[in-house]
PDB file of N, CA, C and O in Angstrom:
ATOM      1  N   MET A   1      -6.628  15.419  -1.864  1.00  0.00           N
ATOM      2  CA  MET A   1      -5.727  14.746  -0.904  1.00  0.00           C
ATOM      3  C   MET A   1      -6.041  13.115  -0.918  1.00  0.00           C
ATOM      4  O   MET A   1      -7.158  12.599  -0.890  1.00  0.00           O
ATOM      5  N   ARG A   2      -4.902  12.521  -0.963  1.00  0.00           N
ATOM      6  CA  ARG A   2      -4.987  11.018  -1.072  1.00  0.00           C
ATOM      7  C   ARG A   2      -4.912  10.293   0.323  1.00  0.00           C
ATOM      8  O   ARG A   2      -3.961  10.407   1.097  1.00  0.00           O
ATOM      9  N   ASN A   3      -6.011   9.549   0.539  1.00  0.00           N
ATOM     10  CA  ASN A   3      -6.074   8.821   1.785  1.00  0.00           C
ATOM     11  C   ASN A   3      -5.902   7.327   1.505  1.00  0.00           C
ATOM     12  O   ASN A   3      -6.761   6.617   0.981  1.00  0.00           O
ATOM     13  N   ASN A   4      -4.687   6.931   1.917  1.00  0.00           N
ATOM     14  CA  ASN A   4      -4.348   5.370   1.890  1.00  0.00           C
ATOM     15  C   ASN A   4      -4.338   4.935   3.316  1.00  0.00           C
ATOM     16  O   ASN A   4      -3.333   5.002   4.023  1.00  0.00           O
ATOM     17  N   TYR A   5      -5.495   4.489   3.710  1.00  0.00           N
ATOM     18  CA  TYR A   5      -5.432   4.010   5.077  1.00  0.00           C
ATOM     19  C   TYR A   5      -4.727   2.751   5.401  1.00  0.00           C
ATOM     20  O   TYR A   5      -4.280   2.532   6.527  1.00  0.00           O
ATOM     21  N   PHE A   6      -4.620   1.868   4.345  1.00  0.00           N
ATOM     22  CA  PHE A   6      -3.897   0.572   4.506  1.00  0.00           C
ATOM     23  C   PHE A   6      -2.348   0.978   4.797  1.00  0.00           C
ATOM     24  O   PHE A   6      -1.725   0.411   5.695  1.00  0.00           O
ATOM     25  N   VAL A   7      -1.800   1.928   4.039  1.00  0.00           N
ATOM     26  CA  VAL A   7      -0.413   2.299   4.245  1.00  0.00           C
ATOM     27  C   VAL A   7      -0.261   2.978   5.683  1.00  0.00           C
ATOM     28  O   VAL A   7       0.746   2.783   6.363  1.00  0.00           O
ATOM     29  N   LYS A   8      -1.258   3.741   6.085  1.00  0.00           N
ATOM     30  CA  LYS A   8      -1.159   4.382   7.377  1.00  0.00           C
ATOM     31  C   LYS A   8      -1.106   3.357   8.467  1.00  0.00           C
ATOM     32  O   LYS A   8      -0.287   3.481   9.377  1.00  0.00           O
ATOM     33  N   LEU A   9      -1.934   2.357   8.418  1.00  0.00           N
ATOM     34  CA  LEU A   9      -2.180   1.354   9.161  1.00  0.00           C
ATOM     35  C   LEU A   9      -0.983   0.507   9.272  1.00  0.00           C
ATOM     36  O   LEU A   9      -0.622   0.150  10.394  1.00  0.00           O
ATOM     37  N   MET A  10      -0.371   0.170   8.289  1.00  0.00           N
ATOM     38  CA  MET A  10       0.961  -0.560   8.323  1.00  0.00           C
ATOM     39  C   MET A  10       2.249   0.256   9.041  1.00  0.00           C
ATOM     40  O   MET A  10       3.064  -0.175   9.857  1.00  0.00           O
ATOM     41  N   ASN A  11       2.149   1.409   8.520  1.00  0.00           N
ATOM     42  CA  ASN A  11       3.091   2.402   9.327  1.00  0.00           C
ATOM     43  C   ASN A  11       3.095   2.419  10.662  1.00  0.00           C
ATOM     44  O   ASN A  11       4.094   2.338  11.376  1.00  0.00           O
ATOM     45  N   TYR A  12       1.692   2.551  11.094  1.00  0.00           N
ATOM     46  CA  TYR A  12       1.434   2.473  12.624  1.00  0.00           C
ATOM     47  C   TYR A  12       1.862   1.345  13.280  1.00  0.00           C
ATOM     48  O   TYR A  12       2.551   1.403  14.298  1.00  0.00           O
ATOM     49  N   MET A  13       1.392   0.015  12.610  1.00  0.00           N
ATOM     50  CA  MET A  13       1.811  -1.356  13.176  1.00  0.00           C
ATOM     51  C   MET A  13       3.394  -1.384  13.316  1.00  0.00           C
ATOM     52  O   MET A  13       3.934  -1.876  14.307  1.00  0.00           O
ATOM     53  N   LYS A  14       4.057  -0.862  12.333  1.00  0.00           N
ATOM     54  CA  LYS A  14       5.398  -1.087  12.305  1.00  0.00           C
ATOM     55  C   LYS A  14       6.090  -0.228  13.364  1.00  0.00           C
ATOM     56  O   LYS A  14       6.994  -0.713  14.045  1.00  0.00           O
ATOM     57  N   ASN A  15       5.694   1.010  13.517  1.00  0.00           N
ATOM     58  CA  ASN A  15       6.421   2.012  14.396  1.00  0.00           C
ATOM     59  C   ASN A  15       5.928   1.810  15.817  1.00  0.00           C
ATOM     60  O   ASN A  15       6.801   1.742  16.682  1.00  0.00           O
ATOM     61  N   VAL A  16       4.642   1.703  16.192  1.00  0.00           N
ATOM     62  CA  VAL A  16       4.223   1.503  17.503  1.00  0.00           C
ATOM     63  C   VAL A  16       4.402   0.151  18.104  1.00  0.00           C
ATOM     64  O   VAL A  16       4.991  -0.005  19.174  1.00  0.00           O
ATOM     65  N   TYR A  17       3.862  -0.881  17.371  1.00  0.00           N
ATOM     66  CA  TYR A  17       3.873  -2.259  17.819  1.00  0.00           C
ATOM     67  C   TYR A  17       5.122  -3.258  17.479  1.00  0.00           C
ATOM     68  O   TYR A  17       5.342  -4.357  17.989  1.00  0.00           O
ATOM     69  N   HIS A  18       5.840  -2.611  16.532  1.00  0.00           N
ATOM     70  CA  HIS A  18       7.046  -3.357  16.009  1.00  0.00           C
ATOM     71  C   HIS A  18       6.689  -4.904  15.644  1.00  0.00           C
ATOM     72  O   HIS A  18       7.242  -5.904  16.102  1.00  0.00           O
ATOM     73  N   ILE A  19       5.742  -4.851  14.806  1.00  0.00           N
ATOM     74  CA  ILE A  19       5.108  -6.189  14.428  1.00  0.00           C
ATOM     75  C   ILE A  19       6.198  -6.986  13.813  1.00  0.00           C
ATOM     76  O   ILE A  19       6.377  -8.141  14.200  1.00  0.00           O
ATOM     77  N   GLU A  20       6.938  -6.464  12.889  1.00  0.00           N
ATOM     78  CA  GLU A  20       8.049  -7.116  12.078  1.00  0.00           C
ATOM     79  C   GLU A  20       8.968  -7.939  13.071  1.00  0.00           C
ATOM     80  O   GLU A  20       9.326  -9.087  12.808  1.00  0.00           O
ATOM     81  N   ASN A  21       9.309  -7.304  14.175  1.00  0.00           N
ATOM     82  CA  ASN A  21      10.177  -7.968  15.087  1.00  0.00           C
ATOM     83  C   ASN A  21       9.492  -9.159  15.808  1.00  0.00           C
ATOM     84  O   ASN A  21      10.106 -10.183  16.107  1.00  0.00           O
ATOM     85  N   GLY A  22       8.329  -8.977  16.036  1.00  0.00           N
ATOM     86  CA  GLY A  22       7.575 -10.181  16.606  1.00  0.00           C
ATOM     87  C   GLY A  22       7.458 -11.310  15.617  1.00  0.00           C
ATOM     88  O   GLY A  22       7.707 -12.469  15.949  1.00  0.00           O
ATOM     89  N   VAL A  23       7.075 -10.972  14.387  1.00  0.00           N
ATOM     90  CA  VAL A  23       6.743 -12.118  13.410  1.00  0.00           C
ATOM     91  C   VAL A  23       8.123 -12.812  13.137  1.00  0.00           C
ATOM     92  O   VAL A  23       8.187 -14.026  12.944  1.00  0.00           O
ATOM     93  N   ARG A  24       9.244 -11.980  13.126  1.00  0.00           N
ATOM     94  CA  ARG A  24      10.495 -12.729  12.853  1.00  0.00           C
ATOM     95  C   ARG A  24      10.892 -13.708  13.848  1.00  0.00           C
ATOM     96  O   ARG A  24      11.632 -14.618  13.474  1.00  0.00           O
ATOM     97  N   LYS A  25      10.533 -13.666  14.998  1.00  0.00           N
ATOM     98  CA  LYS A  25      10.826 -14.598  16.148  1.00  0.00           C
ATOM     99  C   LYS A  25       9.813 -15.928  15.892  1.00  0.00           C
ATOM    100  O   LYS A  25      10.059 -16.970  16.500  1.00  0.00           O
ATOM    101  N   LEU A  26       8.891 -15.864  15.150  1.00  0.00           N
ATOM    102  CA  LEU A  26       8.067 -17.171  15.028  1.00  0.00           C
ATOM    103  C   LEU A  26       8.851 -18.127  14.156  1.00  0.00           C
ATOM    104  O   LEU A  26       9.531 -17.749  13.202  1.00  0.00           O
ATOM    105  N   THR A  27       8.707 -19.511  14.573  1.00  0.00           N
ATOM    106  CA  THR A  27       9.148 -20.559  13.825  1.00  0.00           C
ATOM    107  C   THR A  27       8.213 -21.711  13.524  1.00  0.00           C
ATOM    108  O   THR A  27       7.136 -21.791  14.115  1.00  0.00           O
ATOM    109  N   ASP A  28       8.576 -22.573  12.656  1.00  0.00           N
ATOM    110  CA  ASP A  28       7.603 -23.643  12.553  1.00  0.00           C
ATOM    111  C   ASP A  28       8.472 -24.954  12.219  1.00  0.00           C
ATOM    112  O   ASP A  28       9.690 -24.844  12.079  1.00  0.00           O
ATOM    113  N   GLY A  29       7.885 -26.085  12.106  1.00  0.00           N
ATOM    114  CA  GLY A  29       8.461 -27.372  11.911  1.00  0.00           C
ATOM    115  C   GLY A  29       8.956 -27.800  10.612  1.00  0.00           C
ATOM    116  O   GLY A  29       9.490 -28.891  10.411  1.00  0.00           O
ATOM    117  N   ARG A  30       8.729 -26.763   9.605  1.00  0.00           N
ATOM    118  CA  ARG A  30       9.007 -27.191   8.337  1.00  0.00           C
ATOM    119  C   ARG A  30      10.599 -27.473   8.031  1.00  0.00           C
ATOM    120  O   ARG A  30      11.422 -26.744   8.584  1.00  0.00           O
ATOM    121  N   VAL A  31      11.013 -28.462   7.207  1.00  0.00           N
ATOM    122  CA  VAL A  31      12.296 -28.705   6.801  1.00  0.00           C
ATOM    123  C   VAL A  31      12.642 -28.240   5.710  1.00  0.00           C
ATOM    124  O   VAL A  31      11.944 -28.599   4.762  1.00  0.00           O
ATOM    125  N   ASN A  32      13.645 -27.424   5.448  1.00  0.00           N
ATOM    126  CA  ASN A  32      14.101 -26.670   4.276  1.00  0.00           C
ATOM    127  C   ASN A  32      12.872 -26.048   3.633  1.00  0.00           C
ATOM    128  O   ASN A  32      12.405 -26.564   2.618  1.00  0.00           O
ATOM    129  N   PRO A  33      12.319 -24.947   4.183  1.00  0.00           N
ATOM    130  CA  PRO A  33      11.185 -24.300   3.677  1.00  0.00           C
ATOM    131  C   PRO A  33      11.720 -23.266   2.605  1.00  0.00           C
ATOM    132  O   PRO A  33      12.764 -22.624   2.724  1.00  0.00           O
ATOM    133  N   THR A  34      10.869 -23.209   1.573  1.00  0.00           N
ATOM    134  CA  THR A  34      11.088 -22.294   0.485  1.00  0.00           C
ATOM    135  C   THR A  34      10.846 -20.783   0.952  1.00  0.00           C
ATOM    136  O   THR A  34      11.533 -19.874   0.486  1.00  0.00           O
ATOM    137  N   TYR A  35      10.028 -20.601   1.715  1.00  0.00           N
ATOM    138  CA  TYR A  35       9.658 -19.300   2.377  1.00  0.00           C
ATOM    139  C   TYR A  35       9.810 -19.202   3.765  1.00  0.00           C
ATOM    140  O   TYR A  35       9.553 -20.207   4.428  1.00  0.00           O
ATOM    141  N   LYS A  36      10.206 -18.112   4.369  1.00  0.00           N
ATOM    142  CA  LYS A  36      10.429 -17.902   5.767  1.00  0.00           C
ATOM    143  C   LYS A  36       9.075 -18.001   6.389  1.00  0.00           C
ATOM    144  O   LYS A  36       8.021 -17.952   5.756  1.00  0.00           O
ATOM    145  N   THR A  37       9.190 -18.147   7.685  1.00  0.00           N
ATOM    146  CA  THR A  37       7.774 -18.254   8.344  1.00  0.00           C
ATOM    147  C   THR A  37       7.226 -16.815   8.299  1.00  0.00           C
ATOM    148  O   THR A  37       6.007 -16.684   8.197  1.00  0.00           O
ATOM    149  N   ALA A  38       7.975 -15.776   8.362  1.00  0.00           N
ATOM    150  CA  ALA A  38       7.374 -14.478   8.442  1.00  0.00           C
ATOM    151  C   ALA A  38       6.680 -14.069   7.092  1.00  0.00           C
ATOM    152  O   ALA A  38       5.686 -13.343   7.063  1.00  0.00           O
ATOM    153  N   GLN A  39       7.262 -14.575   6.019  1.00  0.00           N
ATOM    154  CA  GLN A  39       6.577 -14.430   4.762  1.00  0.00           C
ATOM    155  C   GLN A  39       5.292 -15.110   4.491  1.00  0.00           C
ATOM    156  O   GLN A  39       4.559 -14.787   3.556  1.00  0.00           O
ATOM    157  N   VAL A  40       5.011 -16.151   5.411  1.00  0.00           N
ATOM    158  CA  VAL A  40       3.780 -16.693   5.276  1.00  0.00           C
ATOM    159  C   VAL A  40       2.805 -16.217   6.257  1.00  0.00           C
ATOM    160  O   VAL A  40       1.596 -16.285   6.036  1.00  0.00           O
ATOM    161  N   ILE A  41       3.285 -15.750   7.306  1.00  0.00           N
ATOM    162  CA  ILE A  41       2.409 -15.204   8.444  1.00  0.00           C
ATOM    163  C   ILE A  41       1.952 -13.865   8.161  1.00  0.00           C
ATOM    164  O   ILE A  41       0.760 -13.634   8.362  1.00  0.00           O
ATOM    165  N   MET A  42       2.721 -12.915   7.714  1.00  0.00           N
ATOM    166  CA  MET A  42       2.356 -11.373   7.510  1.00  0.00           C
ATOM    167  C   MET A  42       1.172 -11.261   6.602  1.00  0.00           C
ATOM    168  O   MET A  42       0.195 -10.626   6.999  1.00  0.00           O
ATOM    169  N   PRO A  43       1.168 -11.842   5.368  1.00  0.00           N
ATOM    170  CA  PRO A  43      -0.134 -11.837   4.621  1.00  0.00           C
ATOM    171  C   PRO A  43      -1.250 -12.232   5.168  1.00  0.00           C
ATOM    172  O   PRO A  43      -2.300 -11.611   5.006  1.00  0.00           O
ATOM    173  N   LEU A  44      -1.146 -13.402   5.940  1.00  0.00           N
ATOM    174  CA  LEU A  44      -2.396 -13.962   6.729  1.00  0.00           C
ATOM    175  C   LEU A  44      -2.810 -13.016   7.844  1.00  0.00           C
ATOM    176  O   LEU A  44      -4.008 -12.793   8.018  1.00  0.00           O
ATOM    177  N   LEU A  45      -1.987 -12.509   8.525  1.00  0.00           N
ATOM    178  CA  LEU A  45      -2.247 -11.537   9.598  1.00  0.00           C
ATOM    179  C   LEU A  45      -2.896 -10.221   9.058  1.00  0.00           C
ATOM    180  O   LEU A  45      -3.889  -9.712   9.578  1.00  0.00           O
ATOM    181  N   LEU A  46      -2.222  -9.698   7.927  1.00  0.00           N
ATOM    182  CA  LEU A  46      -2.891  -8.592   7.383  1.00  0.00           C
ATOM    183  C   LEU A  46      -4.145  -8.747   6.802  1.00  0.00           C
ATOM    184  O   LEU A  46      -4.948  -7.815   6.803  1.00  0.00           O
ATOM    185  N   GLY A  47      -4.438 -10.013   6.219  1.00  0.00           N
ATOM    186  CA  GLY A  47      -5.677 -10.230   5.604  1.00  0.00           C
ATOM    187  C   GLY A  47      -6.846 -10.421   7.008  1.00  0.00           C
ATOM    188  O   GLY A  47      -8.003 -10.001   6.987  1.00  0.00           O
ATOM    189  N   PHE A  48      -6.319 -11.013   7.950  1.00  0.00           N
ATOM    190  CA  PHE A  48      -7.234 -10.852   9.184  1.00  0.00           C
ATOM    191  C   PHE A  48      -7.606  -9.536   9.648  1.00  0.00           C
ATOM    192  O   PHE A  48      -8.739  -9.249  10.034  1.00  0.00           O
ATOM    193  N   ILE A  49      -6.587  -8.714   9.600  1.00  0.00           N
ATOM    194  CA  ILE A  49      -6.797  -7.329  10.015  1.00  0.00           C
ATOM    195  C   ILE A  49      -7.853  -6.496   9.191  1.00  0.00           C
ATOM    196  O   ILE A  49      -8.777  -5.841   9.673  1.00  0.00           O
ATOM    197  N   ILE A  50      -7.520  -6.655   7.767  1.00  0.00           N
ATOM    198  CA  ILE A  50      -8.495  -5.834   6.994  1.00  0.00           C
ATOM    199  C   ILE A  50      -9.560  -6.713   6.453  1.00  0.00           C
ATOM    200  O   ILE A  50     -10.142  -6.488   5.392  1.00  0.00           O
ATOM    201  N   ARG A  51      -9.806  -7.805   7.293  1.00  0.00           N
ATOM    202  CA  ARG A  51     -11.046  -8.498   7.174  1.00  0.00           C
ATOM    203  C   ARG A  51     -11.347  -9.121   5.634  1.00  0.00           C
ATOM    204  O   ARG A  51     -12.363  -8.962   4.957  1.00  0.00           O
ATOM    205  N   ILE A  52     -10.250  -9.805   5.339  1.00  0.00           N
ATOM    206  CA  ILE A  52     -10.330 -10.552   3.925  1.00  0.00           C
ATOM    207  C   ILE A  52     -11.221 -11.747   4.167  1.00  0.00           C
ATOM    208  O   ILE A  52     -10.896 -12.540   5.051  1.00  0.00           O
ATOM    209  N   GLN A  53     -12.312 -11.944   3.463  1.00  0.00           N
ATOM    210  CA  GLN A  53     -13.275 -12.866   3.778  1.00  0.00           C
ATOM    211  C   GLN A  53     -12.955 -14.435   3.387  1.00  0.00           C
ATOM    212  O   GLN A  53     -13.501 -15.385   3.947  1.00  0.00           O
ATOM    213  N   SER A  54     -12.048 -14.540   2.406  1.00  0.00           N
ATOM    214  CA  SER A  54     -11.775 -15.864   2.047  1.00  0.00           C
ATOM    215  C   SER A  54     -10.479 -16.070   1.539  1.00  0.00           C
ATOM    216  O   SER A  54      -9.834 -15.054   1.279  1.00  0.00           O
ATOM    217  N   MET A  55      -9.945 -17.203   1.336  1.00  0.00           N
ATOM    218  CA  MET A  55      -8.563 -17.444   0.766  1.00  0.00           C
ATOM    219  C   MET A  55      -8.685 -17.083  -0.627  1.00  0.00           C
ATOM    220  O   MET A  55      -7.655 -16.631  -1.125  1.00  0.00           O
ATOM    221  N   ASN A  56      -9.628 -17.167  -1.321  1.00  0.00           N
ATOM    222  CA  ASN A  56      -9.708 -16.770  -2.846  1.00  0.00           C
ATOM    223  C   ASN A  56      -9.429 -15.168  -2.796  1.00  0.00           C
ATOM    224  O   ASN A  56      -8.561 -14.677  -3.517  1.00  0.00           O
ATOM    225  N   GLU A  57     -10.115 -14.477  -2.014  1.00  0.00           N
ATOM    226  CA  GLU A  57      -9.929 -13.140  -2.019  1.00  0.00           C
ATOM    227  C   GLU A  57      -8.362 -12.727  -1.547  1.00  0.00           C
ATOM    228  O   GLU A  57      -7.806 -11.725  -1.997  1.00  0.00           O
ATOM    229  N   LEU A  58      -7.849 -13.468  -0.762  1.00  0.00           N
ATOM    230  CA  LEU A  58      -6.415 -13.349  -0.400  1.00  0.00           C
ATOM    231  C   LEU A  58      -5.588 -13.657  -1.580  1.00  0.00           C
ATOM    232  O   LEU A  58      -4.604 -12.968  -1.849  1.00  0.00           O
ATOM    233  N   LYS A  59      -5.916 -14.573  -2.226  1.00  0.00           N
ATOM    234  CA  LYS A  59      -5.176 -15.001  -3.531  1.00  0.00           C
ATOM    235  C   LYS A  59      -5.127 -13.904  -4.540  1.00  0.00           C
ATOM    236  O   LYS A  59      -4.096 -13.531  -5.101  1.00  0.00           O
ATOM    237  N   PHE A  60      -6.427 -13.373  -4.746  1.00  0.00           N
ATOM    238  CA  PHE A  60      -6.568 -12.225  -5.789  1.00  0.00           C
ATOM    239  C   PHE A  60      -5.805 -11.004  -5.402  1.00  0.00           C
ATOM    240  O   PHE A  60      -5.248 -10.338  -6.275  1.00  0.00           O
ATOM    241  N   ARG A  61      -5.736 -10.611  -3.918  1.00  0.00           N
ATOM    242  CA  ARG A  61      -4.969  -9.596  -3.563  1.00  0.00           C
ATOM    243  C   ARG A  61      -3.548  -9.756  -3.719  1.00  0.00           C
ATOM    244  O   ARG A  61      -2.861  -8.796  -4.070  1.00  0.00           O
ATOM    245  N   LEU A  62      -2.990 -11.018  -3.461  1.00  0.00           N
ATOM    246  CA  LEU A  62      -1.658 -11.297  -3.603  1.00  0.00           C
ATOM    247  C   LEU A  62      -1.162 -11.251  -4.904  1.00  0.00           C
ATOM    248  O   LEU A  62      -0.029 -10.821  -5.119  1.00  0.00           O
ATOM    249  N   GLN A  63      -1.970 -11.694  -5.889  1.00  0.00           N
ATOM    250  CA  GLN A  63      -1.636 -11.747  -7.341  1.00  0.00           C
ATOM    251  C   GLN A  63      -1.729 -10.208  -7.794  1.00  0.00           C
ATOM    252  O   GLN A  63      -0.936  -9.897  -8.683  1.00  0.00           O
ATOM    253  N   GLU A  64      -2.511  -9.283  -7.353  1.00  0.00           N
ATOM    254  CA  GLU A  64      -2.503  -7.947  -7.639  1.00  0.00           C
ATOM    255  C   GLU A  64      -1.369  -7.142  -6.874  1.00  0.00           C
ATOM    256  O   GLU A  64      -1.306  -5.916  -6.959  1.00  0.00           O
ATOM    257  N   ASN A  65      -0.534  -7.844  -6.172  1.00  0.00           N
ATOM    258  CA  ASN A  65       0.588  -7.192  -5.484  1.00  0.00           C
ATOM    259  C   ASN A  65       0.159  -6.061  -4.412  1.00  0.00           C
ATOM    260  O   ASN A  65       0.842  -5.045  -4.283  1.00  0.00           O
ATOM    261  N   GLU A  66      -0.897  -6.268  -3.721  1.00  0.00           N
ATOM    262  CA  GLU A  66      -1.405  -5.263  -2.848  1.00  0.00           C
ATOM    263  C   GLU A  66      -0.480  -5.223  -1.597  1.00  0.00           C
ATOM    264  O   GLU A  66      -0.364  -4.229  -0.880  1.00  0.00           O
ATOM    265  N   PHE A  67       0.218  -6.496  -1.394  1.00  0.00           N
ATOM    266  CA  PHE A  67       0.996  -6.509  -0.043  1.00  0.00           C
ATOM    267  C   PHE A  67       2.526  -6.306  -0.430  1.00  0.00           C
ATOM    268  O   PHE A  67       3.353  -6.307   0.482  1.00  0.00           O
ATOM    269  N   ALA A  68       2.925  -6.136  -1.730  1.00  0.00           N
ATOM    270  CA  ALA A  68       4.183  -6.014  -2.184  1.00  0.00           C
ATOM    271  C   ALA A  68       5.060  -5.021  -1.382  1.00  0.00           C
ATOM    272  O   ALA A  68       6.181  -5.330  -0.976  1.00  0.00           O
ATOM    273  N   HIS A  69       4.531  -3.902  -1.193  1.00  0.00           N
ATOM    274  CA  HIS A  69       5.179  -2.862  -0.302  1.00  0.00           C
ATOM    275  C   HIS A  69       5.551  -3.030   1.029  1.00  0.00           C
ATOM    276  O   HIS A  69       6.378  -2.316   1.597  1.00  0.00           O
ATOM    277  N   ILE A  70       4.907  -4.035   1.575  1.00  0.00           N
ATOM    278  CA  ILE A  70       5.170  -4.392   2.970  1.00  0.00           C
ATOM    279  C   ILE A  70       6.681  -5.099   3.179  1.00  0.00           C
ATOM    280  O   ILE A  70       7.427  -4.850   4.126  1.00  0.00           O
ATOM    281  N   PHE A  71       6.922  -5.899   2.245  1.00  0.00           N
ATOM    282  CA  PHE A  71       8.165  -6.513   2.451  1.00  0.00           C
ATOM    283  C   PHE A  71       9.238  -5.689   1.595  1.00  0.00           C
ATOM    284  O   PHE A  71       8.948  -4.848   0.745  1.00  0.00           O
ATOM    285  N   SER A  72      10.497  -6.068   1.960  1.00  0.00           N
ATOM    286  CA  SER A  72      11.584  -5.351   1.338  1.00  0.00           C
ATOM    287  C   SER A  72      11.725  -5.830  -0.199  1.00  0.00           C
ATOM    288  O   SER A  72      11.147  -6.849  -0.576  1.00  0.00           O
ATOM    289  N   TRP A  73      12.495  -5.076  -1.045  1.00  0.00           N
ATOM    290  CA  TRP A  73      12.626  -5.394  -2.420  1.00  0.00           C
ATOM    291  C   TRP A  73      13.201  -6.772  -2.651  1.00  0.00           C
ATOM    292  O   TRP A  73      14.162  -7.160  -1.985  1.00  0.00           O
ATOM    293  N   GLY A  74      12.686  -7.454  -3.498  1.00  0.00           N
ATOM    294  CA  GLY A  74      13.451  -8.738  -3.800  1.00  0.00           C
ATOM    295  C   GLY A  74      12.639  -9.866  -3.116  1.00  0.00           C
ATOM    296  O   GLY A  74      12.781 -11.025  -3.507  1.00  0.00           O
ATOM    297  N   THR A  75      11.808  -9.566  -2.124  1.00  0.00           N
ATOM    298  CA  THR A  75      11.189 -10.692  -1.370  1.00  0.00           C
ATOM    299  C   THR A  75       9.984 -11.215  -2.144  1.00  0.00           C
ATOM    300  O   THR A  75       9.044 -10.495  -2.481  1.00  0.00           O
ATOM    301  N   LYS A  76      10.067 -12.353  -2.367  1.00  0.00           N
ATOM    302  CA  LYS A  76       9.031 -13.024  -3.222  1.00  0.00           C
ATOM    303  C   LYS A  76       8.019 -13.594  -2.285  1.00  0.00           C
ATOM    304  O   LYS A  76       8.321 -14.452  -1.455  1.00  0.00           O
ATOM    305  N   LEU A  77       6.709 -13.068  -2.436  1.00  0.00           N
ATOM    306  CA  LEU A  77       5.557 -13.568  -1.544  1.00  0.00           C
ATOM    307  C   LEU A  77       5.174 -14.962  -2.032  1.00  0.00           C
ATOM    308  O   LEU A  77       5.253 -15.268  -3.221  1.00  0.00           O
ATOM    309  N   PRO A  78       4.742 -15.825  -1.050  1.00  0.00           N
ATOM    310  CA  PRO A  78       4.284 -17.239  -1.392  1.00  0.00           C
ATOM    311  C   PRO A  78       3.034 -17.222  -2.146  1.00  0.00           C
ATOM    312  O   PRO A  78       2.253 -16.270  -2.143  1.00  0.00           O
ATOM    313  N   HIS A  79       2.863 -18.396  -2.841  1.00  0.00           N
ATOM    314  CA  HIS A  79       1.470 -18.529  -3.557  1.00  0.00           C
ATOM    315  C   HIS A  79       0.468 -18.978  -2.546  1.00  0.00           C
ATOM    316  O   HIS A  79       0.890 -19.435  -1.484  1.00  0.00           O
ATOM    317  N   ILE A  80      -0.724 -18.902  -2.751  1.00  0.00           N
ATOM    318  CA  ILE A  80      -1.855 -19.201  -1.810  1.00  0.00           C
ATOM    319  C   ILE A  80      -1.807 -20.600  -1.425  1.00  0.00           C
ATOM    320  O   ILE A  80      -2.300 -20.939  -0.350  1.00  0.00           O
ATOM    321  N   ASP A  81      -1.223 -21.504  -2.253  1.00  0.00           N
ATOM    322  CA  ASP A  81      -1.275 -22.877  -1.827  1.00  0.00           C
ATOM    323  C   ASP A  81      -0.370 -23.117  -0.527  1.00  0.00           C
ATOM    324  O   ASP A  81      -0.577 -23.932   0.372  1.00  0.00           O
ATOM    325  N   THR A  82       0.684 -22.206  -0.653  1.00  0.00           N
ATOM    326  CA  THR A  82       1.663 -22.321   0.638  1.00  0.00           C
ATOM    327  C   THR A  82       0.817 -22.166   1.865  1.00  0.00           C
ATOM    328  O   THR A  82       1.013 -22.936   2.806  1.00  0.00           O
ATOM    329  N   PHE A  83      -0.143 -21.202   1.943  1.00  0.00           N
ATOM    330  CA  PHE A  83      -0.992 -20.853   3.095  1.00  0.00           C
ATOM    331  C   PHE A  83      -2.023 -22.125   3.422  1.00  0.00           C
ATOM    332  O   PHE A  83      -2.337 -22.497   4.552  1.00  0.00           O
ATOM    333  N   ARG A  84      -2.402 -22.611   2.357  1.00  0.00           N
ATOM    334  CA  ARG A  84      -3.399 -23.685   2.520  1.00  0.00           C
ATOM    335  C   ARG A  84      -2.728 -25.085   3.010  1.00  0.00           C
ATOM    336  O   ARG A  84      -3.229 -25.800   3.878  1.00  0.00           O
ATOM    337  N   ASP A  85      -1.582 -25.349   2.358  1.00  0.00           N
ATOM    338  CA  ASP A  85      -0.958 -26.508   2.700  1.00  0.00           C
ATOM    339  C   ASP A  85      -0.176 -26.652   3.918  1.00  0.00           C
ATOM    340  O   ASP A  85       0.149 -27.747   4.376  1.00  0.00           O
ATOM    341  N   ASN A  86       0.135 -25.471   4.461  1.00  0.00           N
ATOM    342  CA  ASN A  86       1.121 -25.352   5.716  1.00  0.00           C
ATOM    343  C   ASN A  86       0.242 -25.637   6.885  1.00  0.00           C
ATOM    344  O   ASN A  86      -0.520 -24.810   7.386  1.00  0.00           O
ATOM    345  N   GLY A  87       0.412 -26.931   7.304  1.00  0.00           N
ATOM    346  CA  GLY A  87      -0.321 -27.309   8.506  1.00  0.00           C
ATOM    347  C   GLY A  87       0.521 -27.371   9.597  1.00  0.00           C
ATOM    348  O   GLY A  87       0.129 -28.000  10.579  1.00  0.00           O
ATOM    349  N   SER A  88       1.785 -26.750   9.615  1.00  0.00           N
ATOM    350  CA  SER A  88       2.738 -26.776  10.677  1.00  0.00           C
ATOM    351  C   SER A  88       2.212 -25.911  11.896  1.00  0.00           C
ATOM    352  O   SER A  88       1.398 -24.989  11.847  1.00  0.00           O
ATOM    353  N   ILE A  89       2.842 -26.403  12.951  1.00  0.00           N
ATOM    354  CA  ILE A  89       2.488 -25.452  14.302  1.00  0.00           C
ATOM    355  C   ILE A  89       3.558 -24.332  14.320  1.00  0.00           C
ATOM    356  O   ILE A  89       4.742 -24.569  14.082  1.00  0.00           O
ATOM    357  N   ILE A  90       3.143 -23.260  14.577  1.00  0.00           N
ATOM    358  CA  ILE A  90       4.064 -22.145  14.662  1.00  0.00           C
ATOM    359  C   ILE A  90       4.314 -21.858  16.229  1.00  0.00           C
ATOM    360  O   ILE A  90       3.404 -21.755  17.051  1.00  0.00           O
ATOM    361  N   VAL A  91       5.697 -21.746  16.516  1.00  0.00           N
ATOM    362  CA  VAL A  91       6.050 -21.697  17.843  1.00  0.00           C
ATOM    363  C   VAL A  91       6.921 -20.416  18.117  1.00  0.00           C
ATOM    364  O   VAL A  91       7.838 -20.095  17.361  1.00  0.00           O
ATOM    365  N   LEU A  92       6.555 -19.645  19.331  1.00  0.00           N
ATOM    366  CA  LEU A  92       7.417 -18.597  19.480  1.00  0.00           C
ATOM    367  C   LEU A  92       8.797 -19.084  20.180  1.00  0.00           C
ATOM    368  O   LEU A  92       8.806 -19.960  21.044  1.00  0.00           O
ATOM    369  N   THR A  93       9.923 -18.446  19.731  1.00  0.00           N
ATOM    370  CA  THR A  93      11.188 -18.819  20.276  1.00  0.00           C
ATOM    371  C   THR A  93      11.665 -17.705  21.169  1.00  0.00           C
ATOM    372  O   THR A  93      12.743 -17.802  21.755  1.00  0.00           O
TER     373      THR A  93
END
């Protein structure tokens, strides 16, 4: 029997807390952003939840496409530099 706890956790968060709807409401002050705010926030939030220890580890996991199944097909995940360089304030609308 295959136990994939990460997928179970993601399904739980989506079905019970509707985390995607909350993240879509977030905005920031960037002008003409390449990536939507939700595309930047979700990998960081997931990294926090699964206790990723550093940005380098997050970079490795993004390169290995571990978070690719979270977003819909054709959604390009940002590079790690986007997370580091984005010093914008995120505001709920």
